[in-house]
Backbone bond lengths (Angstrom), bond angles and torsions (degrees), N, CA, C in turn:
res aa  C-N    CA-C-N  psi(-1)  N-CA   C-N-CA  omega(-1)  CA-C   N-CA-C  phi
1 X - - - 1.488 - - 1.531 111.02 -
2 X 1.380 113.59 -42.18 1.452 116.69 178.90 1.514 113.13 -65.51
3 X 1.343 116.34 -36.51 1.467 119.21 179.19 1.520 111.61 -66.33
4 X 1.354 115.84 -31.92 1.461 118.94 179.40 1.511 111.50 -75.81
5 X 1.322 118.18 -35.49 1.457 120.77 -176.11 1.527 111.55 -72.55
6 X 1.349 117.15 -30.26 1.465 118.77 -177.79 1.524 113.23 -60.95
7 X 1.352 119.44 -49.81 1.471 117.64 177.53 1.494 113.17 -62.36
8 X 1.345 117.41 -35.11 1.471 118.38 178.47 1.509 110.87 -66.62
9 X 1.317 116.79 -38.25 1.476 119.50 177.98 1.525 111.01 -62.96
10 X 1.351 114.84 -39.61 1.461 117.99 179.16 1.532 111.42 -64.11
11 X 1.371 115.03 -35.77 1.449 118.17 -179.80 1.542 110.69 -70.83
12 X 1.348 115.95 -30.10 1.474 118.78 -179.40 1.493 113.58 -76.23
13 X 1.323 118.06 -18.45 1.464 122.09 -177.46 1.519 107.86 -85.63
14 X 1.348 117.27 122.81 1.437 121.94 177.58 1.529 110.28 -84.97
15 X 1.338 115.83 149.49 1.470 118.30 171.50 1.508 111.03 -57.51
16 X 1.341 114.17 156.83 1.459 117.70 -174.90 1.518 111.90 -63.08
17 X 1.343 117.61 -40.39 1.452 120.43 -179.71 1.538 110.74 -64.95
18 X 1.354 114.88 -42.61 1.480 119.27 -179.12 1.533 110.15 -64.86
19 X 1.330 116.93 -38.58 1.466 120.42 179.28 1.524 111.67 -64.92
20 X 1.353 115.40 -40.15 1.469 119.27 178.52 1.525 110.60 -66.04
21 X 1.341 116.40 -40.96 1.463 118.18 179.88 1.538 111.04 -66.45
22 X 1.324 117.13 -40.18 1.449 120.53 178.46 1.538 111.59 -64.30
23 X 1.321 116.26 -40.47 1.457 119.70 178.42 1.524 111.25 -65.51
24 X 1.343 116.59 -41.22 1.461 121.10 178.85 1.523 110.39 -64.49
25 X 1.322 116.95 -39.18 1.470 119.77 -179.75 1.534 111.00 -68.50
26 X 1.354 115.81 -38.40 1.453 120.02 177.83 1.526 111.11 -64.09
27 X 1.308 116.48 -42.53 1.453 119.89 177.68 1.521 111.49 -64.30
28 X 1.335 116.89 -41.88 1.477 119.86 178.72 1.509 111.04 -63.13
29 X 1.336 118.97 -40.83 1.435 122.06 179.49 1.544 111.44 -66.19
30 X 1.326 115.39 -39.33 1.469 119.09 177.00 1.518 111.45 -64.67
31 X 1.337 117.21 -41.89 1.456 120.06 177.03 1.540 112.27 -63.66
32 X 1.326 116.30 -40.28 1.450 119.99 178.85 1.538 111.61 -65.82
33 X 1.322 116.72 -40.94 1.457 120.50 177.77 1.532 110.72 -62.28
34 X 1.321 115.99 -43.38 1.460 119.67 179.30 1.538 111.09 -64.59
35 X 1.324 116.86 -39.65 1.473 120.69 179.81 1.524 109.88 -66.08
36 X 1.301 118.98 -40.22 1.486 121.18 178.06 1.517 110.66 -65.70
37 X 1.350 117.08 -39.04 1.475 120.14 177.86 1.528 110.01 -63.09
38 X 1.346 116.30 -43.42 1.454 119.02 -179.89 1.531 110.65 -65.24
39 X 1.322 117.63 -39.63 1.456 120.43 178.95 1.526 111.28 -64.89
40 X 1.335 116.40 -41.56 1.453 119.03 177.22 1.510 112.96 -62.05
41 X 1.330 115.64 -41.77 1.466 119.60 178.31 1.536 111.27 -65.97
42 X 1.310 114.95 -38.57 1.491 117.82 179.83 1.519 111.57 -67.76
43 X 1.341 117.69 -38.47 1.446 119.44 177.84 1.498 112.05 -68.78
44 X 1.347 117.97 -38.27 1.455 120.76 -179.55 1.525 112.88 -65.49
45 X 1.322 116.91 -32.63 1.464 121.21 -178.86 1.519 113.12 -99.97
46 X 1.305 118.14 6.35 1.460 120.74 -178.39 1.530 109.47 -71.40
47 X 1.322 118.42 139.36 1.467 120.90 -177.46 1.523 112.46 -64.33
48 X 1.351 118.56 -23.41 1.468 122.03 179.16 1.507 112.86 -96.52
49 X 1.352 116.40 15.26 1.477 119.95 -176.56 1.522 110.60 -58.64
50 X 1.337 117.06 -47.31 1.468 120.08 -177.90 1.520 111.51 -66.87
51 X 1.324 117.26 -33.81 1.444 119.79 178.37 1.547 111.52 -68.07
52 X 1.327 114.95 -41.71 1.482 119.31 175.67 1.530 110.25 -60.28
53 X 1.336 116.38 -46.08 1.456 120.17 -179.34 1.512 110.81 -63.83
54 X 1.329 117.96 -38.76 1.447 122.57 177.75 1.548 110.56 -60.01
55 X 1.313 116.61 -47.23 1.461 121.08 -179.15 1.513 111.76 -64.83
56 X 1.319 115.58 -40.49 1.463 119.06 179.90 1.534 110.82 -65.06
57 X 1.304 117.11 -40.06 1.464 120.38 178.45 1.507 110.68 -65.44
58 X 1.340 117.23 -41.78 1.487 120.43 178.17 1.513 109.23 -59.80
59 X 1.336 118.41 -44.36 1.438 119.64 -177.07 1.531 110.39 -68.57
60 X 1.344 117.07 -36.45 1.466 120.26 179.04 1.547 110.20 -63.97
61 X 1.321 115.55 -43.17 1.471 120.01 178.80 1.526 110.39 -64.49
62 X 1.334 116.24 -40.29 1.471 119.09 179.51 1.524 110.93 -60.88
63 X 1.335 115.72 -41.38 1.466 118.52 -179.90 1.533 111.34 -68.55
64 X 1.329 117.29 -40.19 1.453 119.32 178.70 1.528 110.80 -65.67
65 X 1.293 118.05 -41.48 1.471 120.48 177.93 1.507 110.85 -63.48
66 X 1.314 117.44 -37.18 1.475 120.88 -179.87 1.510 110.84 -64.49
67 X 1.358 116.79 -36.53 1.452 120.35 176.34 1.548 111.55 -60.81
68 X 1.343 115.95 -35.00 1.463 121.37 178.77 1.527 112.88 -83.86
69 X 1.329 116.48 2.15 1.461 120.48 177.97 1.513 114.05 87.68
70 X 1.352 117.54 11.04 1.474 121.49 178.43 1.533 108.34 -108.08
71 X 1.291 115.62 107.18 1.468 121.79 -178.84 1.532 109.72 -92.71
72 X 1.306 116.76 124.66 1.450 121.48 -178.60 1.528 108.84 -141.98
73 X 1.334 114.66 143.34 1.436 120.08 174.24 1.526 108.88 -75.74
74 X 1.351 118.68 137.34 1.487 117.91 179.58 1.498 113.89 -57.06
75 X 1.311 117.83 -30.94 1.459 120.13 -178.23 1.518 111.08 -75.97
76 X 1.340 117.22 -29.05 1.477 118.40 169.79 1.512 110.41 -62.60
77 X 1.336 117.71 -41.88 1.449 120.75 177.83 1.515 111.17 -64.16
78 X 1.338 116.95 -41.28 1.482 120.75 177.66 1.502 110.80 -61.42
79 X 1.330 117.22 -40.95 1.467 119.90 177.96 1.519 111.32 -63.99
80 X 1.337 116.52 -40.05 1.464 120.63 179.17 1.529 110.57 -63.92
81 X 1.356 115.76 -43.32 1.463 118.83 178.19 1.522 113.17 -61.20
82 X 1.327 117.44 -35.77 1.466 121.65 -178.41 1.507 113.62 -88.72
83 X 1.357 116.55 2.10 1.480 120.08 178.29 1.513 114.21 76.15
84 X 1.336 118.41 22.21 1.455 121.79 179.78 1.530 109.40 -92.89
85 X 1.315 115.16 155.65 1.480 119.81 177.03 1.513 109.68 -75.71
86 X 1.328 113.51 137.79 1.482 118.09 179.05 1.497 111.07 -74.76
87 X 1.345 114.49 142.41 1.435 121.49 173.76 1.493 107.53 -87.70
88 X 1.317 119.51 105.75 1.443 123.30 -172.22 1.526 112.49 -75.59
89 X 1.317 114.77 137.48 1.440 120.63 174.01 1.522 108.81 -80.45
90 X 1.326 118.07 123.70 1.463 118.36 -175.14 1.523 112.66 -65.59
91 X 1.316 117.83 -16.34 1.469 120.14 -178.14 1.528 111.70 -91.12
92 X 1.327 118.78 -3.25 1.453 122.62 178.50 1.525 109.53 -117.13
93 X 1.310 114.22 150.85 1.451 118.23 178.16 1.531 110.41 -73.48
94 X 1.331 116.58 140.01 1.462 120.81 -176.77 1.542 109.76 -64.63
95 X 1.322 117.29 -39.40 1.462 119.58 -178.26 1.523 110.90 -60.96
96 X 1.322 116.56 -39.91 1.467 120.64 -179.32 1.519 110.23 -63.53
97 X 1.333 117.14 -42.57 1.470 119.34 179.74 1.510 111.03 -65.00
98 X 1.353 116.71 -42.10 1.457 119.61 -179.36 1.536 111.06 -65.86
99 X 1.315 116.98 -41.72 1.476 119.88 177.91 1.528 111.08 -61.90
100 X 1.330 116.10 -42.09 1.470 119.03 179.66 1.524 110.13 -65.61
101 X 1.318 115.98 -40.19 1.477 119.75 -179.61 1.528 109.79 -64.78
102 X 1.336 117.47 -40.75 1.455 120.46 -179.76 1.538 111.10 -64.74
103 X 1.345 116.58 -42.86 1.459 120.64 178.16 1.526 111.72 -64.03
104 X 1.332 116.37 -43.89 1.452 121.24 179.71 1.522 110.73 -65.84
105 X 1.325 117.64 -36.86 1.470 120.24 178.73 1.525 110.54 -63.77
106 X 1.339 115.71 -42.00 1.461 118.75 175.98 1.517 112.92 -61.58
107 X 1.292 118.37 -38.88 1.480 121.40 176.69 1.507 110.98 -66.48
108 X 1.328 116.59 -38.76 1.462 120.15 179.27 1.538 110.42 -65.17
109 X 1.308 117.97 -38.82 1.454 119.70 177.17 1.524 111.18 -65.21
110 X 1.328 117.24 -36.95 1.468 120.33 174.88 1.510 110.90 -58.78
111 X 1.313 116.59 -38.23 1.468 122.27 -174.46 1.517 112.68 -79.96
112 X 1.338 117.25 -38.40 1.470 120.62 -171.24 1.531 112.47 -100.73
113 X 1.337 116.70 -50.83 1.457 119.96 -174.18 1.530 109.66 -132.18
114 X 1.333 118.78 73.42 1.465 119.06 177.57 1.520 111.67 -70.55
115 X 1.333 115.93 134.95 1.458 120.01 179.32 1.536 109.58 -85.15
116 X 1.336 115.92 -170.21 1.459 120.19 -176.26 1.528 111.34 -59.85
117 X 1.340 117.25 -46.98 1.451 120.56 -177.38 1.530 111.05 -65.95
118 X 1.330 115.89 -37.60 1.470 118.62 179.78 1.531 110.42 -67.44
119 X 1.334 116.54 -39.31 1.452 119.15 176.95 1.531 111.83 -61.27
120 X 1.333 115.96 -39.34 1.443 119.16 175.61 1.511 112.08 -63.27
121 X 1.322 117.78 -40.63 1.466 121.74 178.08 1.535 110.28 -63.08
122 X 1.348 116.55 -41.46 1.447 119.94 179.63 1.518 110.47 -64.02
123 X 1.312 118.36 -40.65 1.455 121.73 178.39 1.523 111.11 -65.03
124 X 1.311 116.45 -42.40 1.466 119.33 177.50 1.528 111.65 -63.78
125 X 1.337 115.72 -39.48 1.451 118.32 178.16 1.509 112.08 -64.98
126 X 1.358 116.44 -40.10 1.467 120.22 176.06 1.529 111.45 -60.27
127 X 1.346 116.65 -43.58 1.432 120.74 179.80 1.540 111.43 -65.03
128 X 1.328 115.73 -38.18 1.459 119.44 178.38 1.534 110.93 -65.94
129 X 1.318 115.79 -45.84 1.447 118.50 -179.38 1.528 110.92 -61.94
130 X 1.318 116.98 -40.69 1.450 120.29 178.61 1.505 111.70 -64.07
131 X 1.346 116.96 -41.20 1.467 120.30 -179.16 1.535 110.27 -66.87
132 X 1.345 117.65 -45.48 1.446 120.18 -178.11 1.519 110.91 -67.29
133 X 1.340 116.82 -39.97 1.456 119.25 178.73 1.530 110.56 -64.42
134 X 1.325 116.68 -36.73 1.467 119.14 178.72 1.522 111.48 -66.66
135 X 1.337 116.23 -44.76 1.461 120.65 -178.96 1.519 111.41 -62.40
136 X 1.334 115.14 -50.99 1.477 118.84 -178.14 1.525 110.26 -68.41
137 X 1.342 117.82 -33.46 1.451 119.58 178.41 1.509 114.51 -69.17
138 X 1.324 117.46 -27.51 1.468 120.92 177.87 1.543 111.26 -84.38
139 X 1.342 116.43 -41.27 1.447 119.91 -175.77 1.537 110.44 -71.96
140 X 1.318 118.11 -33.98 1.468 120.50 -177.64 1.520 113.06 -57.29
141 X 1.345 119.47 -53.72 1.468 119.95 178.20 1.545 112.63 -62.91
142 X 1.321 118.59 -33.22 1.456 120.22 177.42 1.531 110.14 -61.91
143 X 1.335 117.24 -45.25 1.458 121.31 178.24 1.540 110.67 -63.56
144 X 1.323 116.71 -41.95 1.459 119.47 -178.23 1.526 111.55 -65.80
145 X 1.345 117.43 -46.68 1.457 120.03 178.66 1.532 111.94 -67.38
146 X 1.339 116.68 -28.98 1.450 118.53 173.55 1.515 113.54 -63.50
147 X 1.322 115.95 -41.83 1.473 119.52 176.27 1.525 110.89 -66.09
148 X 1.311 116.90 -39.98 1.483 119.19 177.87 1.512 110.26 -62.20
149 X 1.306 117.88 -40.69 1.474 120.19 178.63 1.525 110.86 -63.21
150 X 1.339 116.58 -42.58 1.470 119.46 -179.65 1.522 110.96 -64.33
151 X 1.326 116.38 -44.54 1.457 119.30 -178.07 1.525 112.71 -68.01
152 X 1.333 116.71 -38.85 1.468 120.72 -174.00 1.505 112.93 -85.34
153 X 1.334 118.27 -43.72 1.449 121.87 -171.42 1.527 114.87 -102.49
154 X 1.316 117.42 -28.59 1.456 120.52 -177.12 1.538 111.00 -95.12
155 X 1.342 116.59 -51.14 1.466 119.81 -177.22 1.526 111.17 -92.04
156 X 1.322 119.05 -9.84 1.454 124.39 175.60 1.534 112.42 55.40
157 X 1.312 114.33 47.00 1.461 119.67 175.32 1.515 109.79 -79.07
158 X 1.306 116.06 154.89 1.475 120.25 177.51 1.510 109.73 -71.08
159 X 1.327 115.35 156.58 1.455 119.72 -177.52 1.520 112.75 -57.85
160 X 1.331 120.14 -41.31 1.483 117.95 177.75 1.520 112.50 -59.79
161 X 1.329 117.72 -39.68 1.462 120.57 177.93 1.544 110.76 -67.32
162 X 1.321 116.17 -39.49 1.458 118.65 177.85 1.531 111.53 -62.80
163 X 1.321 116.81 -36.92 1.440 120.25 177.27 1.529 110.86 -63.29
164 X 1.331 117.81 -42.88 1.470 120.51 175.78 1.513 110.96 -64.81
165 X 1.321 116.33 -38.50 1.467 121.16 178.32 1.551 109.42 -60.08
166 X 1.316 116.76 -45.21 1.453 120.63 -179.23 1.527 111.70 -67.85
167 X 1.316 116.12 -37.30 1.453 119.93 177.52 1.525 111.00 -58.23
168 X 1.332 116.07 -48.72 1.468 119.81 -178.77 1.522 110.83 -67.72
169 X 1.339 117.32 -37.59 1.452 120.58 178.66 1.547 111.12 -62.27
170 X 1.309 117.46 -48.69 1.450 119.86 -179.23 1.504 112.44 -63.93
171 X 1.329 116.57 -35.89 1.449 119.50 179.29 1.518 111.68 -68.58
172 X 1.352 116.51 -49.49 1.462 119.64 -177.67 1.534 111.77 -67.36
173 X 1.335 116.66 -49.32 1.449 119.81 -176.86 1.555 111.23 -66.57
174 X 1.314 117.76 -34.78 1.448 120.57 177.34 1.527 113.00 -63.72
175 X 1.313 116.69 -39.82 1.477 119.73 178.90 1.519 110.63 -75.42
176 X 1.288 120.29 -35.27 1.465 121.81 176.97 1.530 111.45 -63.69
177 X 1.338 116.31 -26.51 1.467 120.16 178.71 1.543 110.44 -60.39
178 X 1.313 117.16 -28.39 1.475 119.95 178.89 1.524 110.18 -57.33
179 X 1.345 117.18 -41.63 1.465 120.81 -177.96 1.541 110.36 -71.38
180 X 1.313 118.17 -25.05 1.461 120.46 176.88 1.523 112.00 -74.21
181 X 1.307 116.30 -43.91 1.455 121.15 -172.33 1.520 114.83 -81.24
182 X 1.321 118.29 -11.02 1.458 119.45 -174.94 1.508 113.41 -87.55
183 X 1.315 119.94 -9.07 1.465 121.27 -179.64 1.535 109.94 -131.71
184 X 1.339 115.69 151.30 1.458 120.31 174.46 1.510 110.22 -84.73
185 X 1.307 117.65 -27.78 1.442 121.53 177.35 1.520 110.84 -91.78
186 X 1.331 117.49 -162.39 1.467 120.00 175.94 1.533 110.89 -58.42
187 X 1.296 115.17 156.45 1.480 118.29 -171.55 1.529 111.21 -63.34
188 X 1.345 118.87 -21.31 1.451 119.96 179.44 1.521 113.49 -91.22
189 X 1.360 118.89 0.80 1.442 122.12 -175.08 1.553 112.44 -66.26
190 X 1.305 116.02 -30.24 1.482 121.01 176.56 1.522 107.72 -124.95
191 X 1.288 117.15 122.83 1.456 121.91 -176.26 1.528 109.14 -69.22
192 X 1.322 117.52 126.21 1.497 119.15 177.97 1.535 111.52 -70.68
193 X 1.297 114.67 153.94 1.470 119.33 179.27 1.528 110.72 -69.51
194 X 1.301 115.42 155.18 1.470 118.86 -178.10 1.510 112.14 -63.62
195 X 1.344 116.64 -35.03 1.467 118.93 -179.16 1.522 110.64 -65.33
196 X 1.369 116.45 -33.43 1.456 119.39 177.46 1.506 110.68 -68.99
197 X 1.329 118.81 -43.64 1.434 122.33 178.26 1.520 111.45 -61.20
198 X 1.328 116.90 -42.15 1.441 120.56 -179.24 1.532 109.77 -65.52
199 X 1.354 116.26 -42.76 1.459 119.54 -177.40 1.508 110.77 -65.91
200 X 1.340 118.34 -44.28 1.472 121.73 -176.26 1.532 111.01 -67.89
201 X 1.317 114.62 -56.67 1.467 117.87 -174.59 1.536 113.07 -73.34
202 X 1.334 115.28 -26.04 1.449 117.40 174.72 1.526 112.18 -66.85
203 X 1.329 116.29 -47.21 1.470 120.12 178.03 1.508 112.28 -64.70
204 X 1.359 117.48 -35.89 1.452 119.97 179.68 1.514 112.98 -74.52
205 X 1.332 116.42 -27.24 1.468 117.93 173.23 1.532 109.75 -67.07
206 X 1.316 117.47 -39.07 1.454 120.41 177.24 1.527 110.18 -66.42
207 X 1.340 117.21 -43.02 1.475 120.87 179.39 1.528 110.24 -62.61
208 X 1.320 117.78 -38.16 1.455 119.92 179.87 1.523 111.10 -67.07
209 X 1.329 116.99 -41.68 1.462 119.76 177.22 1.519 112.13 -62.08
210 X 1.338 115.03 -41.03 1.451 119.60 178.19 1.509 110.41 -60.62
211 X 1.333 118.53 -42.72 1.480 121.94 -179.29 1.509 110.97 -71.93
212 X 1.321 118.42 -39.25 1.475 120.60 -177.18 1.501 111.63 -66.92
213 X 1.316 116.98 -46.41 1.481 121.50 -175.17 1.530 113.25 -95.59
214 X 1.307 116.87 -4.17 1.443 119.97 170.84 1.502 116.14 73.30
215 X 1.334 117.35 52.13 1.431 121.45 176.68 1.552 108.38 -82.56
216 X 1.339 116.86 111.97 1.471 123.06 -175.34 1.523 113.37 65.07
217 X 1.291 117.51 19.62 1.483 122.16 178.66 1.513 110.16 -162.13
218 X 1.328 117.04 173.60 1.467 120.97 -179.24 1.527 108.94 -73.61
219 X 1.350 117.27 133.68 1.452 119.86 -179.79 1.549 111.55 -62.04
220 X 1.325 114.70 141.45 1.463 118.40 -178.08 1.514 112.89 -101.97
221 X 1.326 117.14 -32.49 1.466 120.61 -177.61 1.529 111.32 88.55
222 X 1.310 114.12 157.86 1.480 119.77 -175.42 1.520 111.75 -69.55
223 X 1.328 116.82 -33.19 1.484 120.01 -178.94 1.519 111.05 -59.78
224 X 1.321 117.89 -52.15 1.439 121.49 -178.11 1.516 111.33 -73.94
225 X 1.320 118.23 -28.81 1.472 119.01 175.40 1.542 109.19 -66.04
226 X 1.317 117.96 -41.49 1.468 119.90 176.77 1.529 111.19 -64.52
227 X 1.326 116.57 -35.63 1.467 118.90 176.33 1.534 112.08 -63.55
228 X 1.329 116.87 -40.62 1.457 120.79 178.14 1.548 110.33 -63.32
229 X 1.294 116.64 -44.06 1.486 119.76 179.08 1.521 110.23 -61.55
230 X 1.340 117.89 -44.92 1.456 120.60 178.73 1.543 110.93 -62.23
231 X 1.299 116.72 -43.89 1.461 121.60 179.01 1.514 111.16 -61.67
232 X 1.349 117.32 -44.80 1.455 121.03 179.38 1.543 111.95 -65.48
233 X 1.339 116.71 -38.54 1.453 119.08 179.06 1.535 112.44 -67.43
234 X 1.351 116.44 -37.30 1.464 118.80 176.48 1.522 111.12 -61.74
235 X 1.323 117.10 -46.61 1.453 120.33 177.43 1.517 111.48 -65.98
236 X 1.335 118.02 -30.69 1.441 121.72 177.36 1.525 109.71 -61.68
237 X 1.340 117.83 -44.22 1.464 120.81 -179.24 1.544 109.53 -69.37
238 X 1.333 116.93 -37.41 1.485 119.28 178.01 1.509 109.79 -64.34
239 X 1.319 118.03 -44.01 1.456 122.21 179.56 1.523 112.77 -62.54
240 X 1.342 115.33 -34.03 1.468 118.88 -179.95 1.538 109.44 -66.07
241 X 1.356 116.81 -41.84 1.456 120.67 177.01 1.552 110.97 -63.14
242 X 1.317 115.31 -44.87 1.455 119.06 179.24 1.515 112.23 -63.69
243 X 1.321 117.11 -34.80 1.460 120.79 177.18 1.535 110.92 -62.91
244 X 1.323 116.23 -42.35 1.482 119.58 179.10 1.515 110.77 -64.63
245 X 1.347 117.09 -38.83 1.454 119.88 176.81 1.524 111.77 -63.96
246 X 1.336 115.11 -40.79 1.467 119.19 179.66 1.538 111.18 -66.49
247 X 1.314 117.57 -40.03 1.473 119.92 176.28 1.516 111.72 -62.86
248 X 1.323 115.90 -41.79 1.467 120.55 -179.41 1.528 109.88 -64.12
249 X 1.330 116.61 -43.47 1.476 119.53 -179.37 1.517 110.39 -68.21
250 X 1.332 117.50 -36.07 1.472 121.60 -178.62 1.534 111.17 -69.47
251 X 1.321 115.71 -37.76 1.481 119.68 -175.89 1.540 111.88 -85.08
252 X 1.325 117.82 -5.02 1.465 119.23 -177.22 1.523 111.86 -64.28
253 X 1.356 115.70 -41.67 1.459 120.96 -179.28 1.522 109.35 -129.03
254 X 1.317 117.55 81.70 1.473 119.74 -177.79 1.515 111.66 -67.44
255 X 1.311 115.16 139.29 1.459 119.80 179.42 1.495 110.85 -82.44
256 X 1.336 115.14 144.06 1.454 120.39 178.43 1.501 108.60 -122.14
257 X 1.333 118.45 146.81 1.463 121.85 -174.01 1.518 112.38 -81.87
258 X 1.331 118.10 58.03 1.457 119.94 173.30 1.510 114.65 93.73
259 X 1.315 116.88 -164.06 1.446 124.27 -174.55 1.537 108.87 -82.93
260 X 1.320 116.28 121.97 1.451 120.28 -175.71 1.543 111.44 -67.16
261 X 1.320 117.32 -42.36 1.451 120.26 179.32 1.530 112.83 -62.57
262 X 1.362 115.14 -37.55 1.471 118.02 178.76 1.526 110.08 -67.08
263 X 1.319 116.38 -38.02 1.480 118.80 -179.27 1.513 109.52 -67.74
264 X 1.346 116.77 -43.91 1.450 119.99 -178.73 1.536 111.59 -64.81
265 X 1.332 117.83 -40.64 1.470 120.46 177.79 1.524 112.74 -65.23
266 X 1.345 114.18 -35.86 1.457 119.53 177.38 1.540 110.40 -65.32
267 X 1.324 115.22 -42.25 1.458 119.84 178.53 1.537 110.92 -63.98
268 X 1.342 115.19 -40.83 1.464 118.16 -179.44 1.557 111.89 -66.10
269 X 1.342 114.18 -36.98 1.476 119.35 176.53 1.506 111.12 -64.42
270 X 1.331 115.33 -40.26 1.474 118.89 -179.54 1.523 112.36 -64.29
271 X 1.358 114.24 -34.72 1.459 118.07 179.26 1.517 111.96 -73.98
């Protein structure tokens, strides 16, 4: 027993330099944690905390409204929230400013004071995101291991070629997932922006060239690169169908945040 413990003890003992480095790193991490805690406490008790939060929310709402095509100045939104009359820009149409302010006000209410219906929508969105993430997270590894099995056991490719095969598969399939997750309906139901198409297919063209000609890896060749693209596209279509099934199953029984009458009576009592 003693003979066995001695080698284990020697393995447990770190060299002096390594022990000093580990101690220094532990001390640095402890100091950083304490500094972050002090900063968090200082921000929470800062007299301008509410003002900072107000500005951050205004900017967040402005960005969300811009995604929906409604451009609004944050100070126009602030004036709307405070019940002040907007100062109209003579170079913009009044109707456009009012529509943008109305859309931004709705987004601000979602962010700050969601009502019963909004809370239900948030819960349904959370359930949908969890369902879709679960489906895509399970199917992705199945598709990847399927390609590995084909390359290694069926086509008898060498391990370096299989590694290049997997690199291209993960790159192509990962980027195609963007088109799956951006719509609730089929992937073609909402046309993607040109900048998104350029970004996705531009990067995948580069990844394909890297795999074909073997930059920092074993060359794959155009034949196997085309096979990977076809394989990824087939799984892309399968995933799109499974996504629709998951959305349908998730929306069949939407969750609600409790008894509506109880919530309304509680709100009336509070007022």
